[in-house]
N, C-alpha and C positions, 0 to 999 in steps of 0.2 A: 111572348107574343111575337108573331111573325109579321114582318113588314114586307109589303109587296115590292116587286122589282120596279114597278112604276114609281112608287114613293121613294125608293132608294135612289133612283135616277134623279128625281127632283131635288133630293137633299144633296146629291153630288153636284148638281148644277148650282145650288146655293153656295157650296164650298168653292167652286170655281169662280163664281161671281165675287165672293168675298176676297179670294186671293187676287183677283184682277183689281179690285179696289185698293188693295194694299201693295200692289206691285211697285217696285222690285223688292220690297222688304220681305224677307222670309218670316213666316209666322209659325209659332209652336202649335202642336196638336191641341193642347189644352185651350189656347186662345181661340182657335177655330171652333172647337166644341162649345165654348162659352158663347161665342158670337151667334152661332146658329141654334143654340139651346138644345144640344144633343149630348148624349153620353160619350165620353172620351173614347172608350173601346169601340163603340159603333163607328165613330168618326174616323178612328185610326184604320178600321177595316175598309171603309170607303176610300180613304186616302191611299192605302196600299193598292186598291183596285184601280184608282186613277193613275197611280204610278206605273202599274203594269201596262196601261193603255198609252203611256208616255205623254200624258196630259199635264202632269206636274213633276217636280223634281224634289227629291228628299235630300235635305242637307243634314249631315251627321256630325259636322264640325262647327265649333264656335269661331268667332272672328279671330281668335289667336291661333287657330289651327289644331286645337285639342278636340278629340272625339267626344261626343256626348255618350254617356253610358246608357241612359234610359230615356233620352229625349230625341226628338226630331223636329226640324223646322221644314216648312214646305213653301214652295213658290211655283208659279206657273212656268211651264217650259216656254221657250221662245216661240215655238210654233203656235201654241195655244194662246199666248198673249197676242200675237199678230192676228190670229183669227178673231179673238174678242174685239180687238181694236178696230178691225175692218167692219165687224158687224155693228159696232156702236156708231160708226160713221154713217151707215146706211139708214 
């Protein structure tokens, strides 16, 4: 089944809103997928697209500095967070 670009954009907005609500804590892909009730592979594709647009940051290391082999955590970029914060105040 093909999902329209408009619906993909709305789901990406849901992802950004969820990351804003959990900021500054980085969130694993699986937790994001669970929160917005979507498939992990689909969410990962959207996250990588948001990363290309520099709206979010991918974190590939754990708190001890070791690289994840098959996992990623995500958080909003500083510019995106500032934009969301300003729009919430208006």
